[in-house]
Each structure stands twice: as structure tokens, then as C-alpha cells.
C-alpha positions as CSV (number, residue, x, y, z in Angstrom):
1,M,5.2,17.5,-52.2
2,F,4.4,14.5,-50.4
3,R,7.7,13.5,-49.7
4,R,8.3,16.2,-48.0
5,R,5.6,15.8,-45.6
6,K,5.7,12.2,-45.4
7,N,2.2,11.4,-45.7
8,P,1.8,8.2,-45.7
9,G,-0.9,8.1,-48.7
10,N,1.8,9.1,-50.9
11,N,3.0,6.2,-53.8
12,S,5.2,5.0,-50.8
13,P,4.0,0.8,-50.1
14,A,2.0,1.3,-46.8
15,K,2.7,-2.3,-46.2
16,R,7.1,-1.2,-45.6
17,Q,5.9,1.3,-43.4
18,N,3.7,-0.6,-41.3
19,K,6.6,-2.9,-41.3
20,E,9.7,-0.6,-40.0
21,I,6.9,0.5,-37.1
22,K,7.1,-3.1,-36.3
23,E,10.2,-3.5,-35.8
24,T,10.7,-0.9,-33.6
25,K,6.8,-0.8,-32.2
26,I,4.8,-2.7,-30.0
27,T,1.1,-1.3,-29.4
28,I,-0.1,-3.1,-26.1
29,N,-4.2,-2.4,-24.5
30,C,-3.5,1.0,-26.5
31,V,0.1,2.1,-25.1
32,T,2.9,2.1,-27.5
33,F,6.1,0.5,-26.8
34,P,10.0,0.8,-28.2
35,L,10.6,-3.4,-28.3
36,P,12.9,-4.7,-25.9
37,S,15.8,-5.0,-28.8
38,V,16.2,-1.6,-29.4
39,T,14.7,0.0,-25.5
40,P,19.0,0.3,-24.8
41,D,19.4,2.6,-27.6
42,Q,16.8,5.3,-26.5
43,P,18.0,7.2,-23.7
44,E,13.8,8.3,-22.8
45,Q,13.6,4.5,-21.7
46,Q,16.4,5.9,-18.4
47,L,14.7,5.6,-15.4
48,L,13.2,8.5,-14.0
49,K,14.5,7.8,-10.6
50,P,16.9,5.7,-11.1
51,N,18.1,3.7,-8.2
52,E,15.4,4.1,-6.3
53,W,12.4,1.4,-7.3
54,S,10.4,4.3,-7.7
55,Y,6.7,3.6,-8.8
56,C,6.6,5.8,-11.7
57,D,9.6,3.6,-13.1
58,Y,8.1,0.2,-12.9
59,F,4.0,-0.2,-13.6
60,W,3.6,1.4,-17.2
61,T,2.7,-2.3,-18.8
62,D,-0.6,-3.6,-17.4
63,K,-0.1,-7.3,-15.8
64,K,-1.3,-10.3,-17.0
65,D,-3.8,-12.3,-15.1
66,P,-2.9,-16.0,-14.8
67,Q,-6.6,-17.2,-14.2
68,G,-7.1,-15.7,-17.3
69,T,-9.2,-12.4,-16.4
70,P,-8.7,-9.6,-17.9
71,S,-5.3,-7.9,-18.0
72,V,-4.7,-5.0,-14.8
73,G,-3.0,-1.8,-14.9
74,G,-0.1,-0.8,-13.8
75,F,-1.7,2.1,-12.0
76,E,-4.4,-0.3,-10.6
77,V,-1.9,-2.2,-9.1
78,L,-0.5,0.8,-7.5
79,L,-4.0,1.7,-6.1
80,Q,-4.3,-1.8,-4.5
81,K,-1.5,-1.5,-3.1
82,Q,-2.7,1.6,-1.3
83,L,-5.3,0.1,-0.1
84,K,-4.2,-3.1,1.3
85,G,-2.0,-0.8,3.1
86,K,-5.0,1.0,4.4
87,Q,-7.2,-2.0,5.3
88,M,-3.5,-3.6,7.0
89,Q,-2.8,0.0,8.9
90,K,-7.1,-1.3,9.8
91,E,-5.9,-4.6,11.1
92,M,-3.3,-3.3,13.3
93,A,-6.0,-0.9,14.4
94,E,-7.6,-3.7,15.8
95,F,-4.8,-5.5,17.2
96,V,-4.2,-2.9,19.1
97,R,-8.1,-2.6,20.1
98,E,-7.7,-6.0,21.3
99,R,-4.5,-6.0,23.4
100,I,-6.4,-3.0,24.5
101,K,-9.3,-5.6,26.0
102,I,-7.1,-7.7,27.7
103,E,-5.1,-5.3,29.8
104,D,-8.5,-4.2,30.7
105,E,-9.8,-7.2,31.7
106,Y,-6.3,-8.0,33.3
107,S,-6.4,-4.6,35.6
108,K,-9.9,-5.8,36.6
109,N,-8.8,-9.4,37.4
110,L,-5.6,-8.1,39.2
111,S,-7.2,-5.2,41.3
112,K,-10.2,-7.6,42.3
113,L,-7.4,-10.5,43.3
114,S,-5.7,-8.1,45.7
115,Q,-8.9,-7.5,47.8
116,S,-8.8,-11.4,48.1
117,P,-9.4,-12.3,51.9
118,L,-7.0,-15.3,50.9
119,A,-3.8,-15.8,53.7
120,A,-5.4,-12.6,55.5
121,Q,-4.9,-13.5,58.9
122,E,-0.3,-15.0,58.4
123,E,1.5,-12.8,60.6
124,G,4.9,-11.7,61.3
125,T,7.3,-10.5,58.9
126,L,5.7,-13.3,56.4
127,G,2.7,-11.7,56.5
128,E,3.7,-7.8,56.0
129,A,5.5,-9.3,52.8
130,W,2.2,-10.9,51.7
131,A,0.4,-7.9,52.5
132,Q,2.8,-5.9,50.2
133,L,2.5,-8.8,47.1
134,K,-1.1,-8.5,47.7
135,R,-0.6,-4.6,47.6
136,S,1.1,-4.6,44.8
137,C,-1.5,-6.4,42.4
138,H,-3.4,-3.3,42.9
139,D,-0.7,-1.3,42.0
140,E,0.3,-3.0,39.0
141,A,-3.8,-3.1,38.1
142,E,-3.4,0.3,37.8
143,V,-0.6,0.0,36.1
144,H,-2.0,-1.9,33.3
145,L,-4.7,0.3,33.6
146,K,-2.9,3.2,32.7
147,F,-1.1,1.1,29.6
148,S,-4.3,0.0,28.6
149,N,-5.4,4.1,28.4
150,K,-2.3,5.5,26.6
151,L,-3.0,3.0,24.1
152,Q,-5.9,3.9,23.2
153,C,-5.5,7.7,23.2
154,E,-1.7,7.0,21.7
155,V,-1.5,4.7,19.6
156,E,-5.0,3.1,18.3
157,K,-6.5,6.6,18.0
158,P,-4.2,7.4,15.5
159,L,-3.9,4.1,13.7
160,L,-8.0,4.1,13.3
161,T,-7.9,8.3,12.6
162,F,-4.8,9.0,9.5
163,R,-5.9,9.7,6.6
164,D,-10.2,8.7,7.1
165,N,-10.7,10.0,3.9
166,F,-7.8,7.9,2.1
167,K,-10.0,5.8,0.0
168,K,-12.0,9.1,-1.7
169,E,-8.6,10.4,-2.3
170,L,-7.7,7.2,-3.8
171,K,-10.6,6.9,-6.4
172,K,-10.2,11.0,-7.3
173,Y,-6.7,9.8,-8.7
174,D,-8.3,6.2,-9.8
175,H,-11.6,7.6,-11.5
176,H,-9.0,10.4,-13.3
177,I,-6.1,7.8,-14.4
178,I,-9.0,5.7,-16.2
179,D,-10.8,8.7,-18.2
180,L,-7.0,9.2,-19.6
181,R,-6.9,5.7,-20.4
182,K,-9.6,5.8,-22.2
183,Q,-9.3,8.7,-23.9
184,L,-6.2,7.1,-25.5
185,A,-7.9,4.5,-26.1
186,S,-10.6,5.7,-28.0
187,R,-7.3,7.8,-30.1
188,Y,-6.2,4.5,-30.6
189,A,-9.5,3.0,-31.4
190,G,-9.1,6.4,-34.4
191,V,-5.6,5.6,-35.6
192,E,-6.8,1.9,-36.4
193,K,-10.1,2.9,-38.1
194,A,-8.0,6.1,-40.2
195,R,-5.0,3.2,-41.1
196,K,-7.7,0.7,-42.4
197,A,-8.9,3.7,-44.6
198,L,-5.9,4.6,-46.2
199,A,-5.1,0.8,-46.6
200,D,-8.3,0.9,-48.3
201,R,-7.3,3.4,-50.8
202,Q,-4.3,2.8,-51.5
203,K,-5.2,-0.9,-52.8
204,D,-8.2,0.7,-55.1
205,L,-5.5,3.3,-56.3
206,E,-3.7,0.8,-57.0
207,V,-6.3,-1.6,-58.9
208,K,-7.0,1.7,-60.9
209,T,-3.1,2.1,-61.7
210,Q,-3.0,-1.8,-62.5
211,Q,-6.3,-1.4,-65.2
212,L,-5.0,1.5,-67.0
213,D,-6.6,1.2,-70.9
214,I,-4.8,3.0,-73.2
215,K,-8.5,3.2,-75.1
216,H,-9.9,4.8,-72.2
217,M,-6.6,6.6,-70.5
218,N,-8.6,10.4,-69.8
219,K,-10.8,8.4,-68.5
220,H,-8.7,6.2,-66.0
221,E,-6.2,9.1,-65.8
222,E,-9.0,11.3,-63.8
223,D,-10.0,7.9,-62.2
224,I,-6.3,7.0,-61.1
225,K,-6.3,11.3,-59.9
226,K,-9.9,11.2,-58.2
227,A,-8.0,8.1,-55.9
228,R,-4.4,9.4,-55.6
229,R,-6.1,12.9,-53.7
230,K,-8.5,10.4,-51.7
231,S,-5.4,8.5,-50.4
232,T,-3.9,11.6,-49.7
233,Q,-6.6,12.5,-47.7
234,A,-6.7,9.0,-45.7
235,G,-3.1,10.0,-44.8
236,D,-3.8,13.4,-43.5
237,D,-6.1,11.7,-41.5
238,L,-3.4,9.5,-40.7
239,M,-1.7,11.9,-39.6
240,H,-4.0,14.0,-37.5
241,N,-5.5,10.9,-35.9
242,V,-1.6,9.8,-34.8
243,D,-1.4,13.4,-33.5
244,L,-3.7,12.8,-31.6
245,Y,-2.8,9.7,-30.2
246,N,0.5,11.1,-29.0
247,R,-1.2,14.1,-27.7
248,A,-3.3,11.8,-25.7
249,Q,-0.6,9.3,-24.5
250,S,1.9,12.1,-23.5
251,K,-1.0,13.6,-21.5
252,W,-1.7,9.9,-19.9
253,F,2.2,9.7,-19.4
254,E,2.8,12.8,-17.5
255,E,-0.8,12.2,-15.2
256,M,1.0,8.2,-14.6
257,V,4.6,10.2,-13.4
258,T,2.4,12.8,-11.1
259,T,0.1,10.8,-9.6
260,S,2.6,7.5,-9.3
261,L,4.6,9.3,-7.6
262,E,2.2,10.6,-5.3
263,L,0.9,7.4,-4.2
264,E,4.5,6.6,-3.7
265,R,4.7,9.4,-1.0
266,L,1.4,8.8,0.3
267,E,2.9,5.1,0.9
268,V,6.1,6.3,2.8
269,E,3.7,8.9,5.3
270,R,1.8,5.6,6.1
271,V,4.5,3.7,6.5
272,E,6.1,6.8,8.5
273,M,3.2,6.8,10.9
274,I,3.0,3.2,11.5
275,Q,6.5,3.0,12.8
276,Q,6.2,6.1,14.9
277,N,2.9,4.7,16.3
278,L,4.8,0.7,17.0
279,R,7.4,2.9,18.6
280,Q,5.0,4.3,20.6
281,Y,3.4,1.1,21.7
282,T,6.8,-0.1,22.5
283,T,7.8,3.0,24.4
284,L,4.8,2.2,26.7
285,R,5.3,-1.5,27.2
286,H,8.6,-0.5,28.6
287,E,7.4,2.1,30.1
288,T,4.3,-0.4,32.0
289,D,7.9,-3.2,32.6
290,M,9.2,-0.4,34.3
291,F,6.5,0.4,37.3
292,N,5.9,-3.2,36.8
293,Q,8.8,-3.5,38.6
294,S,8.7,-0.9,41.0
295,T,5.2,-2.5,41.9
296,V,7.7,-5.3,43.6
297,E,10.3,-4.1,44.8
298,P,9.4,-3.3,48.2
299,V,7.1,-6.6,48.3
300,D,11.7,-7.0,47.3
301,Q,12.6,-5.6,50.2
302,L,9.9,-7.3,52.8
303,L,10.7,-10.7,51.7
304,Q,14.6,-10.3,52.5
305,S,13.8,-9.3,55.9
306,V,11.7,-12.4,56.4
307,D,12.7,-14.1,59.6
308,P,11.1,-17.0,61.1
309,A,13.3,-16.6,64.3
310,K,11.7,-13.4,64.6
311,D,8.3,-14.4,63.3
312,R,8.1,-17.2,66.2
313,E,9.1,-14.4,68.8
314,L,6.3,-12.1,67.8
315,W,3.8,-15.1,67.6
316,V,4.6,-16.8,71.4
317,Q,5.0,-13.0,73.3
318,E,1.3,-12.9,71.6
319,H,0.1,-16.1,72.0
320,K,2.1,-17.6,74.5
321,T,-0.1,-19.7,77.9
322,G,2.9,-20.0,80.7
323,E,6.6,-20.0,80.5
324,L,5.8,-22.6,84.0
325,R,6.6,-26.6,83.3
326,P,5.7,-29.0,84.6
327,V,7.3,-31.0,87.1
328,D,7.5,-34.7,88.9
329,M,4.7,-35.1,91.9
330,D,5.6,-35.1,95.6
331,I,4.8,-38.1,97.2
């Protein structure tokens, strides 16, 4: 009967069973893993998403801290990655905000410079080109002001508003996985307690069996039967606790897979969103360069028309004082 149930409380030595378990599996921080030497032979150890470097395949064990502080769970590493991504996104928005400030200031300075009276008295074709250059500064100021406004609406704002409640979502995942891990630790403690109780009962049974005295055979046989019943009960308790542990670990495993895949999806969305916004940034920059180029094209055209001879003609016609030249005096 005991052999059919495979109860660890029967006559099979517990030490031998424990030795067999240790040869194939190891428990780290309340999570049971196969030893690396037997892993290749276990189909259940194949990657869930081969060739994808998916979160759900590479964060099962706890990460050891080289500083000696308590180890960090694999899920906590994933959470830190998400929080770091959120921080990087915030800092990118701050960078764009600084660029916006620079563009605003640059636009103001260009507009102010365009109104400067410097060289306003230049005349002729050169004067026309100079006046157009000053007007181009004003036009360029408008271009940079529009660029600044578009940066704010089309780049900075999306970066700031993308997943405003992202941190709250992460905490929800964190608390759920932590609760499951605590339950797993509690079940593991129950297994260890039951394992110790079984070892004590088996030791007691072994001692009573060795103390069998023919003179008091009836009494010793009764003690042995009682010890065997307690050992069997301890074996049942151990199997029950192992079953509870395995269920808890299975639940934790399933939620880890589901949640890690969700975090993976969120990270992909974050990266793609930032990629889209940075592309919009470069598009706006190209547009700004194009518009800036258009502001200087009239200047280029007028500069090509600058003619010193023409300017001299115009100036002479306007400011000449007389065409008669001096001659020798008569006696």
C-alpha cells in the first residue's frame, strides 16, 4: 500500500530519496530548478519564444548583487528596466524642452536683430541686398518660432503624456508577482517543516525498531506500529505540502510568463513611440532647414545683382555737384 502511494513515510530511507532529489534538482530562494547537467534532457526547459530574446525566457533566477546586498528577483530586474525607460523618456522630453527654449530665444534675438538700424543708410544695389538680408533675419526668426511651437506640440507633449499612469501600472504588476512569490515562500517553508517532521518520525521509528526486545515484544511492537503510523502521516503531510508548493510555483510561473510578456509589449510600444517622435523631430528639422534656405534665396538673388558701377552711377546722379571742370586762368 505504502509503495503504491509512494509515501516518503514508508520503510524507504528518506536520506536515499533526498539524495536522489538533490542529484536532479536544486531550490534557490524557494524556487525549484533542474540542475544544469540534466537540463538538456528536459523538454519543459526549451525556450518559450526561441530566437526572440524574450523576457519570458531569461529572468527566472534571482540576480546576485556583487555588493553583497540581498539578491534581486528576475521580475524586479524587468521592472527596473521599465522604470529606467520611463525616466529616459522623461529626460528626452526635457532635452526637447531645452531645445525649444533655445529656439525661442534664437527667434527673439533674430527678430530683434532684423530691426537693427545698423548700415541702414547703405545705398544702391548693395543697399537693397543688405535690406533683404535684414528682412531674411525676420523671416528666419518666424521659421524658428514655428519650429519651436511644433516641437512643443508634436514632440515634447507626446513624450510627456505617453502613459502618464505608467508607474501605477508597474506597481500593480509588482505587487501581484510579489504576493505570489510570498505565497511560494510560505509553501516552501511548509514543505521544509513537513520534511523535518518526517525525518524526525522516521528516526524515531528506526530507534524503536532497533530497541526491539524479545522480553517486551508486545509493547515494542505496539510502539513500532504507533511510530510507523506517525511516520506515514508525516509522509502524507509532506506530499500534501509538496503538492501545495508545486501549485503555488505553477501559478507564479504562469503569472511570470504573462506579466513579463506584457512588460515586453509595453517596452516595444515605448521604443516605437519614441522612435516615431524622434522621426518627427528630424522631419521638422528638415523643414526648418528648407524654410531657412528659402529666406536667404532672395538675398542670394540680390547679391548677384550687386553692381558697383551701377551703384556709382546712381549715387553720382543723386549727389553730384557739377560737371564743369576747372580750367587755367587767363591774364
